[in-house]
N, C-alpha and C positions, 0 to 999 in steps of 0.2 A: 480566387488560382489563376483565374485568367490574367490578371495582371502582371504577375509573376512567370507568366507564360508557364504553368506547370501543368501536367496533365494529370487529371484526377482518377484514380485505381482504386480498384474495390479489392480488399482482402477474403473477401466470400467466407468460408467456413474455418479460416484462416487465423485462430483466436490469440495464437503465440503471438503474431505481430501486433495486435494489439495491445497484449501482456509487456512486450519488449517497449512499446510506445510510451504507454505508461509507467514504466520503471526508469527509462531513461530520463523523463521528465520530472519524478520524485525520488531520485536514487538519495536523495538527503534523507528521507523519509522512510527508508526501509529499514526492517526490523527483524531479529529472529528469534525465534521462542523460546523462552529459558525455562518455562513453566507453563504450566496451561491458564492461559487468559493472561502472563505475564510476557513480555518480549523485552528484548534488548536492541536498541539504537545500533544499526552496523559500522556507524561512523564515530561517534559519541560515545556509545558502550550507557547510554544512559536508561535505566528501567523505566518502560512505562506498561501501564494496565489497559487490558481492552475496556472500551463503555460499554456499561450495558445497554446502551438504546444502540449500540453499533449491531450491523447485520450478522458480523461475524459472530458475534457474541452467542448469539443463539442457534447459529450452525449447527452444532452437535458434535463438531469435532474442533482442534485447534489448528490452522494452517503452520507449517514450516516457517515460512516467511510471509511477511505483508508488506504494503505499502500504505501509510497512511496521508491523510492530508492534513490536519491541524493536531496540537495538542492541548488538551484543555487541563489545566494546571490549578486543582484544588491541594488539598493535602496530599494528592498522590496526582501524578502523571497519568490524563488519560487519552488515548488515542480516540 
């Protein structure tokens, strides 16, 4: 950051700032819930399921929106 002459700033306890940064980088991989464990990509409408090894799979509830890093394509598409 010194090479770019940018000042480092801390967000403290404002986790919404971090969430906004992640969503702005992975907006292509944003999905909305369709059914429990099943989501639709917001840009393409492609249905994808949550992978059983995902941390969100065993969370106990399904978030309304998620941002994923990659798709695993088998007979189904897993996030």
